[in-house]
C-alpha positions in Angstrom: 27.4 77.5 -8.7 24.6 75.0 -8.9 24.8 71.3 -7.9 23.0 68.9 -10.2 22.1 65.4 -8.9 22.0 62.8 -11.6 20.3 59.4 -11.4 22.5 56.4 -12.2 21.9 55.2 -15.7 19.3 52.5 -16.0 17.7 53.2 -12.6 14.1 54.1 -12.7 12.7 56.9 -10.5 10.8 55.6 -7.4 7.3 56.9 -7.4 6.2 58.9 -4.5 3.7 57.1 -2.2 0.1 58.2 -2.9 -1.4 60.7 -0.5 -4.2 58.2 0.2 -1.7 55.5 1.3 0.0 58.0 3.6 -3.2 59.0 5.2 -4.3 55.4 5.7 -0.9 54.7 7.4 -1.4 57.6 9.7 -4.9 56.5 10.5 -3.6 53.0 11.3 -1.1 54.5 13.8 -3.8 56.7 15.3 -6.1 53.7 15.8 -3.3 51.6 17.4 -2.0 54.4 19.6 -4.5 54.1 22.4 -4.1 50.4 22.7 -0.3 50.7 22.5 -0.4 53.4 25.2 -2.5 51.2 27.5 -0.3 48.2 27.0 2.8 50.2 27.5 1.7 51.9 30.7 -0.2 49.0 32.3 2.1 46.1 31.2 5.5 47.0 29.7 6.4 49.6 32.2 5.3 47.6 35.3 7.1 44.5 33.9 10.4 46.4 33.5 9.9 47.8 37.0 9.3 44.4 38.5 12.4 43.0 36.9 14.5 45.9 38.1 13.0 45.5 41.6 13.8 41.8 41.7 17.5 42.8 41.3 17.5 45.2 44.2 16.9 45.2 48.0 13.8 47.3 47.8 12.3 48.1 51.2 8.9 49.8 51.4 10.5 52.8 53.0 14.1 53.8 52.2 16.4 53.8 49.2 16.8 50.7 47.1 20.2 48.9 46.9 21.4 46.6 44.1 21.9 43.1 45.4 21.4 40.7 42.5 21.1 37.8 42.6 20.3 37.5 46.3 16.5 37.8 45.9 16.6 34.7 43.6 19.1 32.6 45.6 17.0 32.9 48.8 13.9 31.5 47.1 14.8 27.8 47.8 15.1 28.7 51.5 11.5 30.0 51.7 9.5 27.0 53.0 6.2 28.8 52.7 6.7 29.4 49.0 7.8 25.8 48.3 4.7 24.5 50.1 2.6 26.9 48.1 4.0 25.6 44.9 2.9 22.0 45.8 -0.5 23.2 46.9 -1.1 25.4 43.9 -0.1 22.5 41.5 -2.5 20.2 43.4 -5.3 22.8 43.2 -4.6 23.4 39.5 -4.8 19.8 38.5 -8.0 19.1 40.5 -9.7 22.3 39.4 -8.8 21.9 35.7 -10.1 18.3 35.5 -13.4 19.0 37.4 -14.0 22.3 35.7 -13.3 20.9 32.2 -15.6 17.9 32.7 -18.4 20.0 34.2 -18.2 22.7 31.5 -18.2 20.1 28.7 -21.2 18.4 30.2 -23.2 21.6 30.5 -22.2 22.6 26.9 -23.4 19.2 25.6 -26.6 19.6 27.6 -27.6 22.9 26.1 -26.1 22.3 22.6 -29.2 21.5 20.7 -32.0 24.1 20.2 -35.2 23.0 22.0 -37.8 24.7 24.2 -36.3 26.2 27.4 -32.7 25.7 26.5 -32.1 29.5 26.4 -33.2 29.7 30.0 -30.7 27.1 31.1 -27.9 28.7 29.1 -28.5 31.9 30.9 -28.9 30.3 34.3 -25.6 28.4 33.8 -23.7 31.5 32.7 -25.2 33.8 35.3 -22.7 33.1 38.1 -20.0 34.3 35.7 -21.4 37.8 35.9 -20.7 37.9 39.6 -17.3 39.4 40.6 -14.9 36.9 42.0 -14.4 38.7 45.3 -18.2 39.0 45.7 -18.6 35.3 44.9 -16.0 34.4 47.6 -17.9 36.6 50.1 -21.2 35.0 49.1 -19.8 31.5 49.7 -18.2 32.6 52.9 -21.6 33.8 54.2 -23.5 30.7 52.9 -21.1 28.2 54.5 -20.6 30.1 57.8 -21.5 27.9 60.8 -23.0 30.8 62.8 -25.4 32.5 60.3 -25.1 30.6 57.0 -28.1 28.8 55.6 -26.3 25.6 54.4 -25.7 23.9 57.8 -29.4 24.3 58.9 -30.6 22.9 55.6 -28.3 19.9 56.0 -29.4 19.3 59.5 -33.1 19.6 58.5 -32.6 17.0 55.8 -30.7 14.7 58.4 -27.6 14.7 56.2 -25.5 15.8 59.2 -26.1 16.1 62.9 -23.4 18.8 63.6 -22.0 21.8 61.9 -19.7 21.1 59.0 -16.2 22.6 59.2 -16.2 23.9 55.7 -12.8 25.6 56.1 -11.7 23.9 59.4 -9.5 21.2 57.8 -7.1 21.4 54.9 -9.1 19.1 52.7 -12.4 20.7 53.4 -11.0 24.2 52.8 -9.5 23.0 49.5 -12.7 21.4 48.2 -14.9 24.1 49.5 -12.8 26.6 47.5 -13.0 24.3 44.4 -16.7 24.3 44.8 -16.7 28.1 44.7 -14.5 28.1 41.5 -16.7 25.5 39.8 -19.9 27.6 40.5 -18.2 30.7 39.3 -16.5 29.6 36.1 -18.4 26.5 34.9 -20.9 28.7 33.0 -18.1 30.8 31.4 -16.2 27.8 30.2 -19.5 26.2 29.0 -20.0 29.3 26.8 -16.5 28.9 25.3 -17.2 25.2 24.5 -20.7 25.9 23.3 -19.2 28.2 20.7 -16.9 25.5 19.5 -19.8 22.9 19.4 -22.0 25.2 17.3 -19.1 25.6 14.8 -19.2 21.8 14.0 -21.2 21.2 10.8 -24.5 19.5 11.5 -24.1 17.4 8.3 -21.3 15.4 10.0 -23.7 14.4 12.8 -26.4 13.5 10.2 -24.0 11.4 8.1 -22.7 9.6 11.2 -26.3 8.8 12.4 -27.2 7.5 8.9 -24.2 5.2 9.0 -25.5 3.7 12.3 -23.1 5.5 14.8 -24.2 5.7 18.4 -23.9 8.7 20.7 -20.6 7.6 22.1 -19.0 7.0 18.7 -20.3 10.4 17.5 -18.8 12.1 20.6 -15.4 10.4 20.4 -15.0 10.4 16.6 -16.5 13.8 15.7 -17.2 16.1 18.6 -13.9 15.7 20.6 -11.5 15.9 17.6 -13.3 19.0 16.1 -13.6 20.6 19.6 -9.9 20.3 20.3 -8.9 23.9 19.5 -11.7 25.2 21.8 -10.7 22.7 24.5 -7.1 24.0 24.2 -8.2 27.6 24.7 -10.3 26.6 27.8 -7.4 24.6 29.3 -5.0 27.4 28.8 -7.3 29.9 30.5 -8.1 27.4 33.3 -4.5 26.4 34.1 -3.3 30.0 34.0 -6.1 31.2 36.2 -5.5 28.4 38.7 -1.8 29.0 39.0 -2.6 32.7 39.6 -5.3 32.0 42.2 -5.5 34.6 44.9 -9.0 36.1 45.5 -10.7 32.8 46.5 -8.1 31.8 49.0 -7.4 35.3 50.4 -11.1 36.1 51.0 -12.6 32.6 51.6 -9.9 30.8 53.6 -7.3 33.5 54.3 -4.7 30.8 53.6 -5.9 28.6 56.5 -6.0 26.4 58.4 -2.3 26.5 59.3 -1.3 28.0 55.9 -2.6 24.9 54.2 -4.3 26.9 51.4 -1.7 29.5 50.7 -1.2 29.9 46.9 1.9 31.2 45.2 0.4 34.6 44.6 -0.6 34.8 48.3 3.1 34.3 49.3 4.1 37.1 46.9 1.4 39.4 48.5 2.6 38.5 52.1 6.2 39.2 51.3 5.4 42.5 49.7 2.8 43.9 52.1 3.4 42.1 55.4 7.2 41.6 55.4 7.7 44.7 53.3 10.3 42.9 51.1 9.3 44.3 47.7 12.5 43.0 46.1 11.9 39.4 47.2 8.3 39.6 46.2 9.3 40.9 42.7 11.8 38.0 42.4 9.0 35.5 43.2 6.8 37.3 40.6 9.5 37.0 37.9 9.9 33.2 38.6 6.2 32.7 38.4 6.0 34.7 35.2 8.8 32.7 33.6 7.1 29.4 34.6 3.7 30.6 33.1 5.3 31.6 29.9 7.2 28.3 29.6 4.0 26.4 30.4 2.0 28.2 27.8 4.6 27.9 25.1 4.8 24.1 25.9 1.0 23.9 25.6 0.9 25.7 22.3 3.6 23.6 20.8 1.9 20.3 21.9 -1.5 21.5 20.7 0.0 22.8 17.5 1.6 19.4 16.8 -1.7 17.7 17.4 -3.5 20.1 15.0 -0.9 19.4 12.3 
């Protein structure tokens, strides 16, 4: 007995996909597989693990025990974390404003091609090639009152008569750290803005000058509006990096004096590796992650409306 399959009347046969199309599809999956594997192993799996840890009492040694939502409900009772939120927001606002202004000024300074401008572009960007931990150690050594070179230079120039307590008071520790961040990232942000500046057509500047526009009018009516997408990218990177600040405070100030420079990530680190409360630290990490995602979505929506 033979079974015969008949096609419904009026339905055309579906052509088989060409062999070349199938091979290209396989090649596409093969090209994407390494990146997908890295993202899965280094991001998706740790993210799932952190979320699961935040729902458990997870000591460093011993079995985990499900205790949701205790790790989240005890966050408002953590005074160090609440203080770190206020400090981190203050640091983020000051750093973003100063870094954006300095990077934009440097980008405008080296925008036009003229003799020697390549040297200054390289010099401004060079600190960005230094690792952040190494930069923090460098600043710590330069500002050290015992063997650092900054204090002797200031006393030689009669700017000060006694050693400066660079990290001895909360305000000095904050602004010394901001100085480190400006030195480290101003050149990198300058490069981002310089890319946006060079994408602006030169004909627009020439037409504005021929119409009698001055420098300020050209800057406010042409440069800033056309530079908005690049500024948005720089702001997102700066705000996100400031909210996740850790290296500069951990190495340069160690959270001092009197826990006045403790960032949110430092609280997470202390809860995990000093108090050995991995579940509580994971809950803080989830809260910080949700806040960052919400902030970035808000920024993209606002900037998207402005672009439209």
